[in-house]
SELUMDREN-111580 format. One line per field, with one value per residue (C-alpha): x, y, z; residue number from 0; residue in one letter. Coordinates in Angstrom, 3 decimals. Layout:
c1	[X	...]
c2	[Y	...]
c3	[Z	...]
resi	[NUM	...]
resn	[a	...]
This chain:
c1	[-27.121	-23.425	-21.148	-17.595	-14.896	-14.354	-16.284	-14.439	-16.360	-14.202	-11.710	-9.247	-5.688	-6.848	-9.518	-7.291	-4.401	-6.706	-8.085	-4.604	-3.533	-6.612	-5.688	-2.360	-4.381	-6.388	-9.644	-12.625	-12.832	-15.361	-14.222	-17.022	-16.329	-19.083	-17.048	-13.501	-10.852	-8.049	-10.360	-9.350	-5.747	-5.527	-8.048	-8.322	-5.629	-2.088	-1.237	-2.674	-1.326	2.134	2.353	1.516	4.057	6.831	6.069	5.763	9.225	10.662	9.109	10.469	13.969	13.603	12.415	15.588	17.521	14.850	12.796	10.300	9.531	5.790	4.381	1.249	-1.576	-2.639	0.831	0.784	-2.864	-2.010	0.901	-1.445	-3.960	-1.218	-0.116	-3.703	-4.296	-1.123	-1.941	-5.621	-4.744	-2.284	-4.827	-7.757	-5.879	-4.538	-8.082	-9.378	-6.652	-7.228	-10.893	-9.843	-7.696	-8.762	-8.961	-11.862	-10.915	-11.210	-14.469	-15.240	-18.536	-19.082	-21.908	-22.985	-22.723	-25.247	-24.845	-28.021	-26.558	-23.137	-22.952	-25.143	-24.323	-26.610	-25.059	-26.950	-25.518	-25.601	-28.517	-30.579	-30.333	-29.726	-27.589	-27.222	-24.204	-23.056	-19.639	-17.864	-15.852	-16.259	-13.621	-14.865	-12.469	-14.677	-12.155	-12.897	-13.971	-12.875	-14.656	-16.777	-17.610	-21.297	-21.101	-19.289	-20.885	-18.355	-19.243	-16.010	-15.506	-14.717	-14.596	-13.154	-11.836	-8.952	-11.565	-12.179	-8.601	-8.827	-11.791	-9.488	-8.898	-6.138	-3.788	-5.836	-4.255	-4.944	-6.092	-6.686	-6.143	-8.178	-6.307	-2.590	-2.155	-0.252	-2.712	-3.292	0.443	1.116	-1.301	0.000	3.474	2.349	0.551	3.134	5.953	4.370	4.722	1.396	-0.780	-0.643	-1.342	-2.782	-2.764	-5.080	-3.301	-5.539	-2.687	0.504	2.248	1.515	1.860	1.024	1.521	5.167	8.187	8.615	11.902	10.220	7.316	9.668	11.653	8.430	6.927	10.065	10.110	6.443	6.965	10.073	7.905	5.492	2.870	1.377	0.526	-2.290	-0.855	-3.235	-6.273	-9.790	-12.142	-15.371	-16.952	-16.181	-18.551	-18.658	-19.375	-19.387	-17.536	-14.759	-14.156	-14.557	-13.340	-13.149	-10.536	-10.388	-6.948	-5.888	-5.259	-8.909	-8.639	-10.408	-9.567	-11.686	-9.876	-10.944	-9.290	-10.124	-10.320	-10.444	-9.279	-10.896	-8.569	-9.795	-9.409	-11.337	-14.311	-14.954	-17.334	-19.817	-23.190	-25.480	-23.435	-26.056	-23.680	-26.624	-28.114	-25.144	-24.662	-21.249	-19.977	-18.714	-15.817	-16.072	-14.653	-17.223	-15.107	-15.667	-14.478	-11.877	-9.411	-6.355	-8.546	-11.311	-14.680	-16.955	-18.183	-15.732	-16.112	-16.056	-12.828	-11.970	-8.984	-7.914	-9.330	-12.748	-11.190	-9.979	-6.786	-4.153	-5.203	-2.224	-2.201	0.634	-1.134	-4.437	-2.760	-0.896	-4.093	-5.967	-3.219	-2.975	-6.738	-6.640	-3.769	-5.790	-8.661	-6.721	-3.089	-1.026	-1.312	0.519	1.420	-0.820	-0.064	2.156	1.234	3.907	6.710	5.087	7.350	5.653	6.522	5.177	5.424	6.378	9.308	11.613	10.384	9.779	10.135	9.318	9.297	8.694	8.030	8.622	10.420	7.248	5.528	8.383	8.402	4.625	4.928	7.893	10.221	13.928	15.797	18.890	18.817	21.378	20.730	22.795	22.311	22.014	24.816	27.282	26.081	28.140	25.197	23.052	25.921	26.355	22.620	22.705	19.856	21.202	18.000	17.054	18.341	18.571	17.376	17.598	16.123	17.297	16.806	18.813	20.915	23.866	21.666	20.602	17.612	16.128	12.802	12.251	13.736	12.896	14.548	13.709	15.303	15.988	15.543	14.392	12.288	15.350	16.979	14.251	13.832	17.112	16.316	12.696	14.043	16.190	13.141	11.000	13.574	14.604	18.258	21.076	22.730	26.284	25.826	24.209	26.821	29.671	28.247	29.849	27.203	27.262	28.963	27.845	24.368	21.785	21.738	25.293	23.626	21.994	25.357	26.949	24.115	24.712	28.443	27.691	25.798	28.807	31.188	33.099	31.655	33.782	32.486	32.593	29.479	31.576	33.234	30.295	27.864	25.542	25.298	25.600	23.587	23.558	21.318	19.682	16.096	14.864	11.986	11.043	14.508	16.828	20.543	23.157	26.143	29.465	29.467	26.824	28.972]
c2	[-29.250	-29.571	-29.509	-28.127	-28.152	-24.441	-21.740	-18.484	-15.316	-12.969	-13.813	-10.983	-11.483	-12.680	-15.111	-16.485	-17.059	-18.706	-21.109	-22.174	-22.780	-24.920	-27.126	-27.801	-29.502	-31.547	-29.721	-29.333	-25.610	-23.334	-19.832	-17.322	-14.043	-11.731	-9.775	-10.689	-12.916	-10.790	-8.092	-4.457	-5.525	-6.394	-4.138	-0.905	-0.968	-2.079	-3.535	-0.673	2.147	0.619	-0.065	3.597	4.617	2.623	4.227	7.715	7.487	6.349	9.398	11.650	10.256	10.844	14.390	15.089	14.514	15.587	18.317	18.632	14.893	14.384	11.169	9.814	8.743	5.910	4.346	4.072	3.099	0.189	-0.831	-0.938	-2.983	-5.450	-5.789	-6.389	-8.904	-10.822	-11.076	-11.817	-14.565	-16.177	-16.307	-17.389	-20.160	-21.370	-21.701	-23.371	-26.008	-26.586	-27.328	-30.016	-31.902	-35.480	-34.964	-32.497	-30.355	-26.886	-25.297	-21.780	-19.920	-16.477	-14.793	-12.831	-14.663	-14.247	-15.889	-17.694	-19.049	-20.013	-23.053	-22.088	-19.735	-18.698	-17.778	-15.570	-15.734	-13.075	-14.794	-14.612	-18.316	-19.218	-21.971	-22.886	-24.658	-25.596	-25.618	-26.611	-23.375	-19.980	-17.397	-13.864	-11.895	-9.329	-6.475	-2.766	0.142	3.785	5.955	8.731	11.974	12.562	16.143	15.420	13.803	11.270	10.361	8.370	10.461	14.035	13.582	10.141	7.782	5.443	3.220	5.879	6.699	4.124	6.028	8.851	8.927	11.565	13.244	15.998	19.424	19.934	17.770	18.205	15.381	15.373	13.390	13.571	9.988	7.297	6.742	10.449	11.156	8.218	9.479	13.033	11.612	9.655	12.484	15.128	12.811	12.388	16.161	16.682	17.526	20.392	18.627	20.239	18.309	19.315	18.833	19.565	18.903	20.938	18.412	15.456	11.860	12.941	9.403	9.457	11.331	14.940	14.321	11.659	13.959	16.848	14.905	13.765	17.283	18.852	16.290	16.869	20.613	20.209	18.243	21.156	20.004	22.449	21.436	23.358	23.195	23.622	23.771	22.513	21.717	23.710	22.374	20.544	20.336	19.968	23.163	23.310	20.027	21.040	20.790	23.870	23.595	26.044	25.927	27.581	28.035	28.204	31.938	32.436	33.288	31.266	30.372	29.074	27.082	25.246	22.096	19.437	16.444	15.629	12.522	11.804	9.696	9.727	6.077	2.892	1.217	-2.519	-4.343	-5.752	-4.613	-7.271	-10.210	-11.380	-11.123	-10.548	-13.936	-15.704	-13.188	-12.062	-9.172	-5.905	-3.841	-0.192	0.990	-0.973	-3.950	-7.509	-8.042	-10.767	-12.283	-13.327	-13.816	-15.716	-13.970	-14.344	-17.588	-20.478	-21.688	-18.288	-16.453	-13.189	-11.776	-8.693	-5.185	-6.180	-6.302	-2.657	-3.686	-2.988	-2.497	-4.120	-7.025	-8.847	-8.521	-9.806	-12.805	-13.574	-13.293	-15.664	-18.274	-17.919	-18.372	-21.606	-22.931	-22.150	-24.175	-27.234	-27.050	-27.171	-24.546	-21.409	-18.189	-15.166	-12.782	-9.843	-6.511	-4.456	-4.867	-4.934	-3.839	-1.263	0.534	3.941	4.371	8.003	9.871	9.070	5.689	5.257	1.997	1.548	-1.077	-0.883	2.269	5.821	8.531	10.496	7.368	6.664	10.269	10.202	7.032	8.372	5.548	6.485	5.698	6.297	7.365	7.142	8.817	8.527	10.632	8.947	11.174	8.873	5.720	4.573	2.964	6.077	8.197	5.887	6.066	9.868	9.423	10.842	12.284	10.507	8.961	5.851	6.057	3.331	3.685	1.464	1.143	3.527	0.858	-1.387	-4.011	-1.492	-3.574	-2.196	-0.419	0.887	1.908	4.345	4.499	7.289	7.047	4.924	1.165	1.862	-1.293	-3.481	-2.177	-2.885	-6.632	-7.470	-5.067	-6.279	-9.780	-8.532	-6.890	-9.992	-12.317	-9.810	-10.124	-7.635	-5.522	-6.839	-9.808	-7.698	-4.968	-7.444	-9.228	-8.626	-6.633	-6.490	-3.455	-1.097	-1.508	0.569	-1.838	-0.817	2.238	-0.022	-1.539	1.872	2.944	-0.119	0.587	4.094	2.585	0.418	3.385	1.871	3.583	4.424	7.996	9.625	11.495	14.118	14.949	14.718	16.416	17.398	13.868	11.594	12.273	10.560	11.555	10.229	11.053	10.908	12.644	14.405	15.928	14.843	15.446	15.117	12.961	12.292	8.578	6.171	3.599]
c3	[-1.996	-2.764	0.262	0.519	3.142	2.537	0.686	-0.008	-0.853	-2.932	-5.663	-5.085	-3.781	-0.356	-1.538	-4.282	-1.859	0.671	-1.937	-3.010	0.577	1.249	-1.715	0.008	2.751	0.253	0.966	-1.355	-2.037	-3.727	-4.695	-5.422	-7.244	-8.480	-11.034	-12.082	-10.538	-9.157	-7.853	-7.523	-7.030	-10.728	-12.451	-10.463	-7.834	-7.246	-10.658	-12.723	-10.565	-10.216	-13.943	-14.541	-11.898	-13.566	-16.919	-15.425	-13.868	-17.201	-18.841	-16.089	-16.733	-20.482	-19.862	-17.883	-21.119	-23.616	-21.900	-24.762	-24.904	-25.443	-23.947	-25.617	-23.328	-25.658	-25.439	-21.677	-21.512	-23.794	-21.554	-18.555	-20.574	-21.472	-17.849	-16.697	-19.494	-18.633	-14.945	-15.559	-18.041	-15.644	-12.843	-15.015	-16.823	-13.484	-12.111	-15.279	-15.152	-11.443	-12.138	-14.629	-12.126	-11.452	-7.699	-8.183	-5.210	-6.690	-7.846	-9.060	-9.336	-10.796	-8.974	-5.912	-2.600	0.193	3.593	4.687	7.906	9.256	6.951	3.977	1.087	-1.739	-5.124	-7.573	-11.077	-13.793	-15.549	-12.363	-11.517	-7.895	-6.420	-2.759	-1.240	2.233	3.864	7.021	6.986	5.377	4.492	3.728	1.528	-0.188	-0.117	-0.020	-2.210	-2.375	0.156	-1.369	0.463	1.073	-0.204	-3.510	-6.556	-7.827	-11.423	-12.083	-15.205	-14.205	-10.437	-9.879	-7.238	-7.987	-9.662	-12.309	-13.324	-16.108	-17.558	-18.672	-22.437	-22.330	-19.895	-18.244	-18.497	-14.808	-11.919	-8.208	-5.734	-2.543	0.091	0.882	2.052	0.188	-2.688	-3.268	-3.255	-5.561	-8.214	-7.778	-8.415	-11.478	-13.278	-12.454	-13.607	-17.045	-17.398	-19.133	-16.133	-13.677	-10.390	-7.259	-3.981	-1.145	2.159	5.145	7.570	7.752	5.507	3.260	4.545	8.122	9.455	8.336	9.662	8.615	6.783	4.619	3.775	2.949	0.346	-1.333	-1.227	-2.665	-5.475	-6.316	-6.453	-8.610	-11.033	-11.206	-8.721	-6.248	-2.685	-0.978	2.540	5.465	3.204	3.920	1.053	1.326	-1.856	-5.086	-8.043	-11.808	-13.735	-17.547	-17.779	-15.392	-11.666	-9.518	-5.942	-3.084	-0.350	3.035	4.549	8.174	7.963	7.023	3.330	0.620	-2.975	-5.856	-8.556	-11.718	-13.130	-15.706	-13.371	-9.668	-7.856	-4.492	-2.360	1.243	2.124	1.509	3.157	3.593	1.258	3.773	2.432	1.027	2.311	4.800	7.744	10.063	9.153	10.696	13.491	12.269	14.357	12.843	14.186	15.201	11.860	9.870	8.879	10.075	13.627	14.003	16.406	14.391	11.263	13.095	13.477	16.482	14.832	15.113	11.512	9.777	9.045	7.342	5.447	3.531	3.259	4.573	8.058	7.737	9.564	6.883	3.249	1.534	-0.925	0.834	4.182	2.768	1.175	4.388	6.433	4.136	4.189	7.958	8.320	6.323	8.419	11.525	10.048	8.926	9.964	13.119	15.834	14.728	16.492	15.820	12.980	13.890	12.267	14.002	11.482	8.063	5.238	3.030	-0.191	-1.185	-4.942	-4.980	-6.502	-4.888	-3.726	0.017	1.943	5.611	8.325	12.052	14.039	12.848	14.791	15.437	16.731	19.145	20.357	20.849	22.929	24.917	23.886	24.077	20.856	18.770	15.140	12.357	9.054	5.877	2.775	-0.633	-1.911	-0.113	-1.884	-4.890	-6.692	-6.278	-7.598	-10.599	-11.320	-10.876	-8.403	-5.156	-3.733	-0.524	2.680	4.853	8.450	11.076	14.561	17.439	21.173	23.320	24.975	24.229	22.564	19.900	18.852	15.651	16.151	12.646	9.346	6.560	3.148	0.724	-2.700	-5.751	-5.156	-1.595	-1.569	-2.172	1.008	3.518	3.845	5.579	8.384	8.472	9.111	11.989	13.544	13.003	14.600	17.281	16.273	16.744	14.079	14.114	11.792	9.068	9.494	9.024	5.982	2.599	0.774	-3.048	-4.557	-5.862	-4.415	-2.656	0.293	1.169	2.677	5.247	6.078	6.536	8.868	11.021	11.018	12.238	15.166	15.928	15.611	12.684	9.618	6.583	6.427	9.862	11.022	12.794	9.438	7.017	9.387	6.545	5.116	8.153	11.274	14.645	17.527	20.671	21.636	25.231	26.984	23.766	23.314	20.476	20.994	18.226	19.123	17.435	18.189	19.406	21.179]
resi	[0	1	2	3	4	5	6	7	8	9	10	11	12	13	14	15	16	17	18	19	20	21	22	23	24	25	26	27	28	29	30	31	32	33	34	35	36	37	38	39	40	41	42	43	44	45	46	47	48	49	50	51	52	53	54	55	56	57	58	59	60	61	62	63	64	65	66	67	68	69	70	71	72	73	74	75	76	77	78	79	80	81	82	83	84	85	86	87	88	89	90	91	92	93	94	95	96	97	98	99	100	101	102	103	104	105	106	107	108	109	110	111	112	113	114	115	116	117	118	119	120	121	122	123	124	125	126	127	128	129	130	131	132	133	134	135	136	137	138	139	140	141	142	143	144	145	146	147	148	149	150	151	152	153	154	155	156	157	158	159	160	161	162	163	164	165	166	167	168	169	170	171	172	173	174	175	176	177	178	179	180	181	182	183	184	185	186	187	188	189	190	191	192	193	194	195	196	197	198	199	200	201	202	203	204	205	206	207	208	209	210	211	212	213	214	215	216	217	218	219	220	221	222	223	224	225	226	227	228	229	230	231	232	233	234	235	236	237	238	239	240	241	242	243	244	245	246	247	248	249	250	251	252	253	254	255	256	257	258	259	260	261	262	263	264	265	266	267	268	269	270	271	272	273	274	275	276	277	278	279	280	281	282	283	284	285	286	287	288	289	290	291	292	293	294	295	296	297	298	299	300	301	302	303	304	305	306	307	308	309	310	311	312	313	314	315	316	317	318	319	320	321	322	323	324	325	326	327	328	329	330	331	332	333	334	335	336	337	338	339	340	341	342	343	344	345	346	347	348	349	350	351	352	353	354	355	356	357	358	359	360	361	362	363	364	365	366	367	368	369	370	371	372	373	374	375	376	377	378	379	380	381	382	383	384	385	386	387	388	389	390	391	392	393	394	395	396	397	398	399	400	401	402	403	404	405	406	407	408	409	410	411	412	413	414	415	416	417	418	419	420	421	422	423	424	425	426	427	428	429	430	431	432	433	434	435	436	437	438	439	440	441	442	443	444	445	446	447	448	449	450	451	452	453	454	455	456	457	458	459	460	461	462	463	464	465	466	467	468	469	470	471	472	473	474	475	476	477	478	479	480	481	482	483	484	485	486	487	488	489	490]
resn	[m	e	h	f	d	l	v	i	i	g	g	g	p	s	g	y	a	g	a	m	r	a	l	d	f	g	k	k	v	l	l	i	e	k	k	r	v	g	g	a	g	v	y	k	g	v	l	t	s	k	t	l	w	e	q	a	l	k	v	a	s	i	r	e	v	i	p	d	f	e	p	k	f	e	t	f	s	k	i	v	d	e	a	v	f	e	r	k	t	q	m	t	v	h	l	q	l	l	q	k	q	k	n	k	l	f	y	y	e	k	g	t	a	y	i	r	d	k	h	t	i	q	i	t	k	e	d	g	s	v	k	t	v	s	a	d	n	l	l	i	a	t	g	s	s	p	r	k	p	a	n	i	v	v	d	e	n	i	i	v	t	s	d	g	i	r	n	f	d	a	f	p	e	s	m	v	v	l	g	a	g	v	i	g	c	e	f	a	t	i	f	s	a	f	g	k	t	k	v	y	l	i	d	k	a	d	r	i	l	p	f	e	d	e	d	v	a	k	v	v	t	d	s	l	e	q	q	g	a	h	v	h	h	g	a	s	l	k	r	m	e	v	k	n	g	k	v	e	y	e	l	e	f	k	d	g	h	s	e	i	l	t	v	d	k	a	l	v	s	i	g	r	e	p	n	v	k	g	l	g	l	e	n	a	g	i	k	l	a	d	r	g	g	i	w	n	d	d	t	q	t	n	l	s	n	i	y	v	a	g	d	v	t	t	e	v	a	l	v	n	v	g	e	r	e	a	r	h	a	v	v	r	m	y	g	p	i	v	k	p	l	n	y	k	n	i	s	t	i	m	f	l	n	p	e	v	a	a	v	g	m	s	e	q	e	l	v	a	k	g	i	p	h	k	v	v	k	l	d	y	t	t	n	a	r	a	i	a	m	r	k	t	k	g	f	f	k	i	i	v	t	n	d	n	a	m	r	i	l	g	m	r	v	v	g	e	h	a	s	s	a	i	q	g	v	a	y	l	i	y	t	n	q	g	i	r	e	l	a	d	m	m	h	p	h	p	s	i	i	e	g	v	q	e	c	l	r	m	l	l	n	k	s	i	y	k	p	y	i	f	t	d	r	l	k	c	y	v	c	e	n	g	v	c	t	p	v	k	t	l	v]
């Protein structure tokens, strides 16, 4: 039986990152992947959806100038194929060359892994042959899959999850999206932006993106509706089924009335569930968490030599988080003592139209927890770069403590290039620094990130545009005990 320092189950972003970090420590590593290296992140997730999103926004921009522009589905399907091929080739060639290194530290097996005990893993290959290996340490990074409702038959052709989007061979004339979270809103954005699909979005809550602030959700909703999408606000799905090759769905609204609608396709986007079935976790006594993922304490399971990373933990289903968890787990195995991972200030991007970037706490979260805070909000119409781009829809919002220190609690940016504006503030939150240094830096001009600088200047009462003059574009207010009070200055 061949022995390894570390065996990693799952060749997606987390497993791949963990394997590379283990090589830094000179460890003998085996990476096991049952399907394709890169996992859903390359083939059915982030890369494919964001490639489509980029192309959809280009089409939307063209349609602003040429309203009757007709995008061809085959063109954009090919672009996605090319992006997947490029990324897949990079990763595959990288692994092949690593296996040829003289030090013989990296090994790869394609097959299904099954845990026999805390140190023994069985690999079943596609041809049915079985191989058993042992390891000092084990990293489980098997990812997640789209959750499917028990009362809806998902055939991944007419009624699909995000896994089935790539099965489309043309833009559907109409499509309903079940689930108004990030993924559902992203696909609603993509298909409505292409201008070939009438999109319906089922929103059981009073508004989409219920975990985000109301002003963020409103800008996104308005944009979707301007692109021709229709949001079923306050609607519960009673049933959804395929009839005569189309999707019939029935909604019940809060006022008691019902509607029956028919569309060409349906996308079910109600979250993801961890891939834990068939792993043999019970053989090693690996504990599961309440939500069905693998329980862990800072990436370590209840067994000292078994670690976990990525979506299978159900903590935060983001590629960057999974990669960071896997690298952190490996450092815990072989490196110096490090401080625990901090999930409080993760920078996130929502690929909507306009783009949304977030870090730290939201306003509604602070209000719910009764934390006093100050807010400054700056409209995109005041930003020179946004004006030059003719993309002035959106805003910057920074939330700080309600004291003289004005420590940053959170930030939201909605608008063009929002993701480029978030990291500087994320660093301030991470290092617990004040705002003055960033406010006084010379920011590039014209740039979107100047909006961040102007927000910080507003907090320091030295902004170029004065909030008591541009009351419709610059807002300052203090929130305490559930009451928000507008103020002219914050210092």
